[in-house]
MARRO-29620 format. One record per residue: x, y, z of N, C-alpha, C, O in turn. Coordinates in steps of 0.1 Angstrom, whole numbers, plus 2048, in hexadecimal, padded with zeros to 3 digits. Atoms other than C-alpha are relative to their C-alpha. Example, Ala and Ser with C-alpha at 12.3 -4.5 7.8 and 13.67 -1.06 7.14 Angstrom:
2
8097F480087B7D384E80980C80081380C807;7F77F58008897F58477F880B8087FD816809;
***
This chain:
435
8067F17F7D1AAE78D68048107EE80C80F7E5;8027F580AD14B098BE80A80A806811806810;7F77F17FDD27B2B8C27F880D7F67F380C7EB;8007F3803D1FB4E8BC8098077F9810801801;7F37FA803D3BB608AC7FC8107FD7FA8157F1;8077F1803D2FB888B380C80B7FC81580D804;7F57F4803D44BA58A37F780F8057EE8157FF;8087F47FCD39BC38B780080B7FC80680E7F1;7FF7F1802D34BE68B97F87FF7EF7FD8047E5;8037FE80DD21BE389A7EE8078027E6801809;8097F57FDD01C018997F27F47FB7F57EE7F1;80C806803CDABED8977F780B7FE7F5816803;80B7F4804CC0BFE8877F27F77F87F57ED7F1;809803804C9FBF587C7F37FC80A7F0802814;80B8017F5C7FBE188B8037EF80080A7E87F9;7FD8137FFC7DBBC8987F47FE8077F2806810;8098087F9C5EBAA8A57FF7F780B8037ED807;7FA8087FDC5FB998C17F97F18017ED7F07FD;80680B807C5BB728C07EF7FD80A7EB80780E;8098037F5C3AB658D78047FC80D8107F780D;7FB8077F3C3DB5B8FB8027F48037F87EC804;8068087FAC4EB439097FD7F68097FC7EA809;8018087F6C47B3E9267F28008057EE7F980F;810809805C22B3E91E7FE7F47F87F67EC7FB;80080B807C2AB269007FD7F280B7F37EB80C;7FD80A7F4C34B0F91D7F27F88077F17EC80A;8088087FBC15B0D92C7F17FE7F87E77F77FA;81380780CBF6B1090F8067F37FB7FE7EA7FD;7FF811802C09AEE9027FA7F88027F27F07FD;80780C7F8C03ADE91E7F47FF8017F07F4800;80F7F97FFBDFAEE9217F97F87F37ED7F97EF;80C80680FBD4AD98FF7F87F48097ED7F080A;80480F7FEBD5ABA90F7F480180D7F37F7813;8088027FABBAAC49257EF7FB7F57E57F87FC;806802807BA3ABE9097FF7F57F18077F47E7;800809813B98AA48E97FF8087F88018037ED;8057F980CB90AC08D580D8047F88187FF7FC;7F67F7806BA8AD48BE80581080B800818812;7F87F37FBBBDAEF8CB80A8097FA8168067FB;7F67FA809BCCB0A8B580580C805800817809;7F97EF7F7BE5B238C180D8057F88167FE7F6;7F97F8808BF8B3D8AD80C80780980B808815;7F57FA7FFC19B4E8B08087FD80F80D802819;7F580D7F7C2AB318BF80E8028008118027F4;7F67FF805C4FB368C38077F67F98037EA7FB;7F9806802C67B278B18127F880981E7F8807;7F27FD7F4C82B208CB7FD7EE8057F47E7803;7FE8137FCC8DAFA8DB7F77FD80B7F27F180A;8028047F5C7DAF98FB7F08007FB7E77F9801;8107FE803C5AB048E88017ED7F97FC7E37FD;7FC80980BC67AE98CC7FD7F38067F57EB800;7FB80C7FAC6FACB8E47EF7FC8087EA7F0809;80C8057FAC4CACF8F87F47FB7F47EC7F27F6;807805808C38ACE8D68037F07F97FB7E77F6;7FA8117FFC4DAAC8D07FE7F88097FC7EC806;8098087F8C42AA08EE7F37FD8007EF7F2803;80C801801C22AA58EA7F97FA7F17ED7F97EF;80380880BC1FA948CB8077F28048057EA7FC;7FD809800C30A778DA7FA7FA80B7FE7F0810;8098027F6C19A738F17F17FF7FB7E77FE803;80B80280BBFFA718D57F780A8007EB8067FF;8087F5806BF0A948D07FF8027F880180E7F9;8067F480DBE7A9F8AC80D80A80181180F80B;7F87F3801BFFAB78A47FE8007EF8007F77E7;7FE7FF80EBF9ACA88180581080280081680B;7FB7F6803C0FAEB8777F88097F47FB8097E8;8077F980DBF7B0286580B80A7F980F8077EE;7F27F9803C15B1F86280880280780B7FB811;7F97FC7F3C2CB308717FE8058087F981080B;8057FB7EDC29B2F8957F47FF8037F080480D;812804801C04B228918017ED8008077E77F7;802809801BFEB018987F07F88087EA80080F;80C807803BDEAE889D8057F880D8117F980D;7FE8087FCBE1AD08BB7F27F88057EA7FD80C;80E80A7F7BC5AB38C58057F780780D7F0800;7FD80D7FBBCBA9B8E27F87F78057F77F3810;80A80B7FCBB1A848DF8017F18027F77E9802;7FF80D801BC4A658E280F802807819803800;7F47FE7F9BDEA698FB8057EF8037FC7E7805;7FA8077FBBF9A4E9038027FD81080E800811;7FE7FF7F5BFAA4A92780D7F88068137FA810;7F980A801C0FA2E92281580280481F7FE809;7F17FA807C2BA4291380680980B81280C80C;7FB7F77F3C30A5693280C7FA8098167FF80F;7F780D7F3C3EA3894680E7FD7F78167F47FC;7F580680BC5BA3592780D80A80480E81580A;7F17F87FFC7DA419288018097F68088137F8;8037F780BC76A529097FB80D8037FF8177FF;8087EE7FFC5EA6E91780B7FE81080E80A812;7FA7FC7F2C75A6893F80F80B7F18118177F1;7F67F980CC92A7591F7FB80C7FD801816801;8047F3808C7FA909107F980880A7FA81480B;8007F57F8C6EA9A92D80880380B80180D80F;7F68017FBC89A9C94680B80B7F981580F801;7F97F8807C9CAB592C7F980E7FF8008187FD;8097F67FDC7DACF92F7FF80380C7FB7FA813;8097F97F2C75AE794E7F17FE7FC7E97F8804;8107FD805C52AEA93D7F87F48057ED7F6809;806809801C4BAC793F7FA7FE80C7F27F580A;8038017FAC41AC995E7F28018077EC7FC810;80F7F77FFC20ADE9587F87FA7F67EF7FF7EF;80A80680AC14ABD9437F97F880E7F07F080A;8048097F8C0BAAC9687ED80B8047E480680A;8087F67FCBEFAC896C7F57FA7F67EE7F17FB;80680D810BDDAB794B7FE7F78017F27F2802;80880A7FCBDFA9E9517FB7F58057F87EA801;8058037FCBD5A9896C7EF8008017E77F6801;80E7FA804BB3AAD9697FB7EF7F67F77E57FB;80180780ABAFA969497FF7F28047F47EC800;7FC80F801BBAA749528007FA8127FE7EF817;7FC8057F3BC0A7297580D7F980380E7F080C;7F18087FCBE4A6897680D8087F680B80D7EB;7F67F7807C06A7796A8097F97FF8087ED803;7F18037FAC28A6F96880980E7F98068167F0;7F37F7802C4BA8696780B7FC80480C7F480E;7F67FF7FBC6BA8896880980980280B8117F9;7FB7F17FCC80A9F9798048087F780E8087F0;7FB7F480BC7FABD96580E8047FC815808806;7F07F4803CA3ACF9527F680C7FE7EA80F7FF;8027F0801CA2AF194B80F8067FF8198017FA;7F47F97FFCBCB0C9518047FC80E7FB7F8816;7FC7FD7F5CD7B0B96C7FA80A807801804810;8027F37FCCCAB2B97D7FE7FB8107F6802816;8018067F4CCCB189A07F57F58047F17ED7FB;80C8057FDCAFB099B57F28037F67EF80E7F1;80F7F6803C8CB0A9A77F87EF8057F97E47FF;80480B7F7C79AF09BE7F08027F67EB80B7F0;80C802807C5AAE29B17F27FD80B7E77F7809;80B8067F3C47AE09D37F38077FA7EA8017F5;80D7FD808C2DAF99C87F67F97F97EB7F87FF;80480B806C22AE39B17FB7F58037F07F17FF;80280C7FAC23AC59C37F27FE8087E97F6808;8087FE7F6C0FAD49E07F28057FF7E9806807;80F7F8803BF3AE59CE7FA7F37F77EE7EF7F7;806811804BEFAC39BC7FA7F680D7EF7F1810;8048067F2BEDAB29DA7F18038087E87FB80C;80F7FC7FABD0AC89E87F37FD7F97E77FC7FE;80C80480ABBEAC19C97FB7F38007F07F07F9;8018107FCBC0A999D580B7F97FA80A7ED7FA;80080580CBDAA939BC8137F780F8187FD818;7F98067FBBF6A799CD80E7FD7F380C7FC7E7;7F4800805C1EA769C38087F580580A7F3811;7F58097F7C36A5C9C680B7FE7F980A7F67F0;7F37FC808C5CA639B98057F18008027EB80B;7F8809806C70A459AC80F8098058158107FD;7ED8017FFC95A4D9BD80A7FD7F48138057F0;7F4804805CA7A369A57FE80C7EF8078137EB;7FD7F780EC9DA4A9827FA8107FD7F88177F3;8067F17FDC8EA6B9957F68057F97F780E7F0;80B80280EC6CA659857F680180C7F87FC817;80B7FE7F7C4CA6F9967EE7FB7F87E77FF7EF;813802809C25A5D98E7FA80980D7FC808819;8107FA7F9C09A7399A7F27F57F97F27EF7EE;80E8047FEBE5A6599E7F78088077FA81180F;80A7F37F5BC5A769AB7F47F17F87F27EC7ED;8118077FEBA4A5F9AE7F480B7FD7EA8077F8;8087F4801B92A819AD80580E80680580E812;7FD7F37FDB9DAA69AF7F48078017EC80A7F8;8067FA7FEB8BAB79C280180F80580980F80E;7F97F27FFB8DADF9C78008048117F87FE818;7FE8007F5B96AEC9E78078107FF80B8157F4;7F47F4802BAAB0F9F380A7FE80880D7FA813;7F08027F9BCDB119F48058098037FD813801;7F97F27FFBE5B2C9FE80E7FC7F88147F47FE;7F2804809C06B289E480880580B80781180F;7F37FD802C25B279F480680B7F98008167FD;7FB7F5808C37B3F9DD7F98017F47F47F67F0;8087FC809C26B509BF8057F97EE8057FF7E3;7FE80680EC30B369A47FC7FF7F47F47F67F0;80B80480EC26B399827FE7F57FB7F37F17F8;80580C808C2FB189757F67F780C7F17EC807;8028067F8C20B0B9967EF8037FE7E67FB7FD;80B803805C03B1C9907F47FB7F97E97F97FB;80A806809BFBB139727FC7F67FE7F27F37F7;80880D803BFBAF29747FA7FE80E7F67F280F;80E8037F6BE4AF29947F28097FB7E8807801;8067FF806BD1B049817F67FA7F77E97FA7F7;80280D80ABD0AED9637F77F88067EC7F9803;8068047F7BC4AD797D7F78008047F07F6805;80E7FC7F9BA9AE698E7F78077F67EC80C7FB;80E7FD807B94AF19727F97F37FE7EF7F47F8;809802807B87AD396F7FD7F480D7F47EB80B;7FE7FF7F2B8DAC99947ED7FC8047E68007FB;80D8007F9B68AC19A580180C80980A80D811;8047F87F5B5BADE9B780980E7FF81180E7F5;7F27F3801B72B049BC80C7FE80880E7F8813;7F38027FDB93B079BF7FF8118057F5818803;7FE7F17FBB9DB2B9CF81480080281A7FC80C;7F27FF7FBBC5B329CA80481080080381A7F8;7FA7F47FEBD3B4A9DC8138027FF81D7FB803;7EF7FA7FABF6B5F9DA8007F37F08067E97F2;80080780BBF1B4C9B280980B7F98098177FD;7F87F5806C0BB5D99B7F58057FA7EB7FF7FC;8077FA803BFAB7898580A8087F18088137EC;7F77F980EC17B7C9647F67FD7F67EE7F47F5;80B80580BC06B809468017F37F87F77F17F0;7FF812802C0DB5C93D7F17F98037E97F37FC;80C8097FBBF3B529587F38067F77EB8017F0;80D7F3805BDBB6F94C7FB7F47EF7EF7F37ED;80180180EBDDB5E9277FB7F27FF7F37EE7F6;8018107F9BDCB399367F08008047E77F8800;80F7FE7FBBBAB4494A7F88047F07F07FC7EB;80D7FC80ABA9B569298047F37F77FA7F37EF;80180A807BB3B369167F47F68067EA7F1802;80A80C7F9BA2B2192E7F48028027EB7F9800;80B7FE806B87B3092C7F58057F77E98087F9;80080380FB84B3390B7F57F37FD7EA7F27F7;80280E7FFB81B0E9127F27FB8077EB7F1804;80C8057F5B65B0D92C8047FB8088027F080D;7FD8017F3B75B109477FA80A8087F4813802;8057F07F8B6AB2996380A80480E80980081A;7FB7F87F8B83B3E97180380F8028098167FB;8007EF7F9B81B6098680D7FF8078157F7809;7EE7F97FFB9DB759928088037F98138077FE;7F27FE80EBB1B7796C80880A80B803810815;7F47F87FBBD1B8B97A7FD80A8067FE816804;7F97FF7F0BD2B8B99D7FF7F78067F77ED806;7FC8107F8BE0B759B47F67F88097FB7F0812;8098097F9BBEB669C17F47FB7F47EB8037F0;80580780CBAFB4F9A77F57F68027F77EC808;80D80F7F8B8BB3A9AD7FB7FC7EE7F78017E4;80580A80DB84B1E9947F47F68047F67EB808;80B80C806B63B0C9908057F87F78077F97EB;80080F80DB6BAEB9847F47FD7F37E88007F3;80E80480AB58ADF9658077EF7FC8117EA801;7FE80C801B59ABD9588047FB7EF8047EF7EB;7FA80280BB67AC293580280E7F67F98177F6;7F97F4803B7CADC9217FE7FE7F17FF7F27ED;80180080CB75AE58FB80D8047FB816808802;7F47F9809B8DAED8DC7FD8108017F2815804;8007F1804B95B118D780F8037F98187FB7F8;7F27FE807BB0B258C58058108087FD81980B;7FD7F57F7BC7B3F8DA8108047F68177FC7F1;7F47FC801BE3B568D080880780D80580F817;7FB7FB7F7BFEB5C8E280280C7FF7FD8137F7;7FB7F37FDC11B7B8F180E8057FA8157FB7F7;7F5801805C2EB898E380880080C805805817;7F78047F5C4BB7E8F880980E80B812813806;7FE7F17F3C54B9D91680B7FB802813804805;7F27FE7FEC73B8C91A8098047F78148087FB;7F87FB807C80B948FA8018127F98098197F3;8017F1804C72BB68F580B80480E81480D80D;7F77F47F8C83BBF9178127FC7F98198067FB;7F7801805CA3BB19068038097F480E80D7F3;7FE7F880ACA0BC48E880380E80480C8167FF;7FE7EF7FCC9DBE48FB80C80080981280B808;7EF802801CBEBDC9098097FE7F68138047FA;7FC80480BCCCBD38ED80280C7F880D80F7F6;8057F1804CC0BF48DE80E80B80581780F7FE;7F97F77F9CD2C098FA8107FB802819804803;7F18037FFCF2BF88FD8097FD7F48157FD7F2;7F27FB812CFDBF78D57FF80B7FD80380F7F2;8067EE80BCEDC1F8D17FA7F87F27FE7F87E6;80A7FE80BCD5C138BC7F28047FE7ED808808;80B7FC7FFCB4C1B8AD7F47F47F97F27F07ED;80580A808C9DC008AE7F08008027EC80480D;80F7FE7FDC74BFE8AA8017EE8028057E57FA;80680F803C66BDD8BA7F07FF8017E980480A;8087FE803C48BD58AD7F27F880A7F57ED80F;8118087FDC21BC88BB80A7FA80D8107EF80D;7FA8037F4C30BCA8E07F67FA8087F87F3812;8128017F3C08BC78F180980680A80E7FF812;7F87F57FAC1BBE29027F67FB8127FB7F581B;8038047F6BFEBDE91F8057F280B8057F3818;7FD8097F8C0ABBD92B80F8018028157F6802;7F07FE801C2DBC792E80380781180E80C816;8067F97F1C22BD395281680D80481C8147FB;7F87F77FCC42BE79628137FF7F681D8057F6;7F5801808C5CBDA94880A80F7FD813814803;7F97F1805C63BFB93280380780C80881280A;7FF7F07FCC64C1095180F7F780981B7FB80A;7EF8087FCC81BFA96080C8057F981580B7FF;7F87F880AC94C029417FE8127FF8078197FC;7FE7F67FEC8BC2194480580C80C80881880C;7F87FB7F4C98C269688107FD7FB818801804;7F6805800CB7C1A95A80580E7F58108137F4;7FD7F1807CB7C399448007FE7EF8088027E7;803807810CAAC2A9237F88067FE7F2809808;80C7FB800C90C3E9117FF7F47F28057EC7EC;80880D806C76C2D9007F28067FC7EB80A805;8087F9800C5AC3A8ED7F97F67FB7FF7EC7F8;80980B800C39C298E87F98067EF7F88127EE;8037FC80BC2CC2B8C37F17F87FC7F57F47F1;809808803C09C188BE8047F18068007F1812;8008097F8C12BF68C980F7FF7FF8127F6807;7F3803800C39BF78C280480B80980081780A;7F27F77F6C56C058DB80A7FE7F480D7F67EB;7F47F6809C6FC1C8CA80980481080580A819;7F97FB7F7C8FC1B8DF8078077F58098007EB;7F97F9804CA4C3A8CE8107FD8028147F680B;7F57FE800CC7C408C880480680D7FE80F813;8007FC7F2CD5C468E88147FF80181B7F5801;7EC7FE801D01C548E87FD7FB8158017EF817;8018017F3CF8C519137F37FD8067E8802803;80F8037F6CDFC4292C80580380F810801811;7FE8017F4CDEC499537F97FC8087EE7FF806;8088067F6CD1C389707FA80580680080F809;8077F37F5CBAC4B9868047F680D8067EA80E;8018037F2CBFC499AB7F68038097F180E808;80A8027F5CA6C449C88018137FF80881A7F8;8007F1803C9BC689D080880780B80C813809;7F67FF7F6CB1C689F280E8037F581280E7F6;7F97FF809CCDC649D48067F48048127F4801;7FD8127FDCD3C3D9DF8027F97F57FD7FD7EA;80180180ECDBC299C77F87F28007F57E9808;80B8067FECC4C169B77FE7F27FC8047ED7F2;80180C803CB8BF59B77F97F57F67EE7F37F9;80C808804CA9BDC99E8037F380480D7EC804;80480C7FBC97BBF9AB7FB7F77F77F97FA7EB;806806809C88BA099E7F37FF80C7F5800818;8098017FAC66B9C9AA7F07F67F87EC7F57EC;80B80480AC44B8A9A47F78077FA7F78127FF;8067F9809C2CB9698C7F88068067F180080D;7FF7FA80BC24BB29878128088038178107FB;7EF7FD7F9C4DBB999B8047FE7EF7FC7FC7E6;7F880080AC67BB997E7FE7F07FE7F87EA806;80280B803C69B9896E8147FB80581E801805;7EF8027FEC8AB8397980B7FE7F58178007F5;7FD80680FC8DB7795580780F7FB80F80E7F2;7FA7F6806C98B9A94D80C80880981380F803;7F57FE7FACB1BA196B80E8057F981480F7FB;7F27FD802CCFB999598038077F680D80E7F5;7FB7F0809CC8BAE93B80181080780A817802;7FF7FA7F8CC2BCA95480D80080581380A802;7F48007FECE2BBF96180E8077F58158117F7;7F77FD80FCF8BC29417FA80F7FB8038167F9;8027F6800CE6BE093980880C80680E8157FF;7F57F77F8CF6BF595480980280280E80B808;7EF802801D17BEA94E8078107F68128157F7;7F97F4804D1AC099387FA8097FE7FB80F7F3;8097F77FCD00C2094680880A80881280680D;7FA7F67F3D0AC4195C7FA7FD80B7EE7FF80C;8078017F2D06C3797F8037F480480C7EE7FD;80080F7F8D03C189967F17FE8027E8806805;80A80A7F8CEABFF99C8047F580580F7F1803;7FE8077F7CE6BE59B27F57F47FA7E87F57FC;80D80B801CD4BC49A48037F680A80C7F080E;80180F7F9CC2BAB9B67FA7F97FB7EF7FC7F6;80880D807CBAB899AA7FC7FB80E8047FA817;8058027F6CA1B7E9C37FE7EF7FC8037E8804;80480A801C97B5E9B680B7F37FD80B7E7800;7F6810802CB4B489A980E809805811815804;7F78007FACD5B459BA80E7FF7F681A8017FB;7F9806807CE8B3A99A80280D7F680D8107F0;7FF7F7810CE0B5798080980B7FE80B8117F3;7F57F4802CF7B719888107FD7FC8198057F9;7F3803801D13B589848068027F380E7FA7EF;7FD801815D19B6495B80980E80781580E805;7F47F3800D2AB8996B80B7FE801812808803;7F1805805D4BB789678008037F480780C7F2;8007FA80CD46B7E94880380B7FD80F80F7FD;8037F17FDD3BB9E9468108088068168117FF;7F17FB7FFD5EBA595E8068047F480980E7EE;7EE804809D76B989467FB8077F780480A7F0;7F97F880CD68BAD92A7FE80E8027FE8177F9;7FA7F4800D6ABCB93C7F780580D7FB80D815;8087F97F8D4EBD29518068008108107FA814;7FB7FE7F5D4CBE09757F47FD8097EB80480D;80F8067F7D35BC998980B7FA80E8177F880F;7FA8027F0D3EBBF9B07F47F47FF7E97FA7FC;80780B7FBD29B9C9B58017FE80D80B7F9812;7FF7FB7F4D1FBA49D87FD7F28058057EF80E;7FD80E7F9D13B7C9DF7F77FF7F57F58087ED;80580780FCFDB659C47F38047FE7EB7FF7F7;80F7FC805CE0B799C78038137FD7FA81A7F7;7FC7EB801CEEBA39C580A8007F78127F67F6;7F47FA808D06BB49AB80180C8027F6812800;7FD7EF804D10BD69AC8048027F180B7FB7E9;7F97FE813D14BE698880781180080181C802;7F87F07FED2DC059877FF8047ED8057FE7E4;8017FF813D23C1196180780A7FF809813807;7F27FA807D3CC1F94D7FF8097F480780C7EC;8027F6806D2CC3493B8068017F280A80C7ED;7FA7FF80ED38C2991980F80A8058128137FD;7F27FD7FDD5CC3492B80B7F97F68147FA7EE;7F3810805D6AC119257F77F87F67EC7F67FA;809808806D5ABFD9088027F480480E7F3805;80180A7FBD53BDB91480D7F77F48107FD7EA;7F880580AD6DBC48FE7F97EE7FC7EF7E8802;80280D804D6ABA38EE8067F18048127EF801;7FA80B7FED6EB808FB7F87F07FC7EE7EF7F6;80480F7FED68B598FE7F87FF80C7FC801817;8098017F0D4AB529167F87F27F57FB7EF7EA;80A808801D2DB369177F78048057F980A80F;8067FC7FCD0CB3C91C7FA7F48097F97E8805;8048077F5D00B2E93F7F27FC8017EE7F2807;80D8027FECDCB3193B7FA80E7F18008187ED;8097F8809CBEB4192080480F8028098167F9;7FF7EF7FDCC1B6593080A80380080D80C7F8;7F27FA802CE3B699368087FA7F58147FA7F8;7FE806809CEBB5991880380B7F680D80E7F0;8047F480BCD9B7890380680E80B807818804;7FB7F97F7CE8B8F92380E8037FA81580D7FB;7EF803804D0AB839148038037ED80D8057E6;7FF7FC810D03B898EF7F78107FE7F68177F4;8037F47FFCF4BA88F980B80D80280A8187FC;7F47FB7F9D14BB590980C7FE7F28148087F0;7FB80480CD26BA38E780080A7F580880F7EE;8007F980FD19BB68D07FF8128047FE81C7FD;7F97EE802D22BD98E180E80180381480B804;7F27FC7FDD44BCF8EA8088017EF8048007E3;7FE7F880CD62BDB8D580C7EC7FF8137E6807;7F880C802D73BBA8C37F77F77FE7EC7FC7FD;80680D7FFD65B978C08027F980980C7F580F;7FE8097F1D57B838D97F77F17F97EF7F37EF;805806806D4CB5E8D47FA7FE80F7FF804819;8108037F6D2BB508EC8057EE7FF8017EA7F4;805811804D2EB278EB7F18008077EA80980A;8118097FDD0EB0D8F67F880F7FE7F4816807;80E7FA802CF7B258E27F07FB8017E5801801;80D805804CDEB0A8E07F68088117EB80D810;8047F67F3CD5B1C9087FA80E7FB7EE8117FF;8077F7803CCFB3C8F67F27FD7F47E88047F1;80980480DCBCB298D77F27FD8077E87FF802;80D8087FACA3B1A8F27F780D8027EB80A806;8097F97FAC94B3D8F97FC8077F57F080B7F4;7FC7F780AC9DB508DB7FC7FC7F27FD7F07F3;80980680FC8CB488B58088057F78048107F4;7F47FB80ACACB4D89B80481180580281C7FF;7FA7F47FDCBCB688B18098097F780B8157F6;7F37F9808CD6B6E89B8008057F280780D7EC;80A7FA80CCC0B6F87E7FF80E7FE8038167F6;80F7F87FACAAB8688C80A81080280681B800;7F97F77F8CC6B9C89A8098077F380D8127F4;7F77FB808CDCB9D8797FA80B7F57FE8157EF;80A7F7807CC0BAA8687FD80C8027F88137F9;7FC7F27FDCC6BC987B80E8047FE81180F800;7F17FA802CEABCB87480E7F980781A7F7805;7F680C7F6CF8BB488F80A7F87F68087F67EA;7F4806806D17BA48848017F280680B7F180C;7FD8077F9D12B818917FF7F17F57F97F17EB;7FD808807D1AB618857FE7F180A8037F0815;80180F7F8D0FB398918077FA7F78077FB7EB;7F280C804D2BB1E88D7F87F480A7EF7F5813;80280B7FBD29AFC8947EF7FD8037EC7F2807;
***
C-alpha cells in the first residue's frame, strides 16, 4: 500500500492540463465491443481504473495497439466469449465498477454476456437495478449464481421499446443505450442521464452508424441498426479534475491556469465554486484562478445559509461534493453540504475535523461547514484515502495545512487521477510518494 507525504503551505503557480475524462473513458472503451472494425480513442487517461479495463478488453480478445501517449486503437474482431466464464474474468471484472458496462455491447453484438458483481468505491449502495430493468425491457434475461456472485445474461433478440428509467443513472443509461443501438426497431429512453459523458458516447455511436436523437436531453430515441463501423474519438478533459484544481488553487492561495478545459461542457461547475467566493477568469479555453487571500461564501437572498447539493446533470456532479466541502473549510461564512446520492461519501470529514476544520456531520448525507476564514490553519495529520474523490479532497487539505501530512491507501487516488503527485509537484507542491 502506497502513501503520500505532503509538506503543506507551499505556494503553487503555473499551468496544468487536465487528463482525459475518467468517467467518459469507461463508457467509450466498452463501446469498442460493438464493432469488429478499428476504433481509435485519444486523450485516454493513464489511471488504474482505465488501465484495468484496457487489460480486461485485451484478455477478452480485443486487439489493443498503443499509438502514442493517451492514444490507442482497439479492434474487437475476435472476442473469446468463453473467457467470460473463467475465474480470471471474475477476478478482473469484479475489481472494476466500469465492467458492468460490458453487458450492453456484448448483448447487442453477441446475444450473451457475463458479469461478476462489480467493485469500485466504498461510498455506499450503488444498485444495478436501472441497468438490469432497462436491459430486460429490451429482451435480456438475467440469471444469478449466488455462490460466485456472477450474472449470466442472454437475449435471443433485442427489441426496441419505450422505457422510463427509475433513476437517471449515468452508467445505466450508457449500458442500455449501447444495447439499444443494435436492437430491432425503436427504443425510447425517458429520464435518461444527460451528462457530457453520455453526450460524447452518443456522438461516437452516431459516427459509427447508430441513429440516436435527443442527444444532450433526458429523452433519447434510438432507431436500431444491424451493424456499427469503426471510428476515431477524442475524450473531453476531466471535469472532476478541473473542479479539483479550482478548489486546490483557492485553498493554497495560489494562482493557477488550467489549460484546455472545454469550458462550455462544464455546466454549473464554475458557478458553484464562484458561490464559494472563488474568483474564476476565462481566457480562451483556459480557466485562470488568481491568488486570493480570502474567499467568502454567498448567502441566499434572504440571508439564509447556502446549500450545495448534488443532482443529476445539469445539476452539480456528486463527484465534486467532497471538493466543495474541503474548500468551504477555509472560506468566510458557512455552507450546508448535501450529498444526496451516496450515504458513505461524507464519512471522511472526521479527518478534516482532526486537522482543525469546523464541521458538523448532521447525518450520512449532510454536513454543515463553518468556514475558518484562514483564522486557524489546518494542521497536518496521518490519514487514509477512503475513495477517489475523498482522497483528493484530503490531498487538497494537506497541501494547505501547516506541517506534514501522510495519506495512506493512495491507490484509491491513483484510480482516478493521473500522476497527480508529479503534476502538482511541477506547480510547486511538495508531495513524496512512498511504498
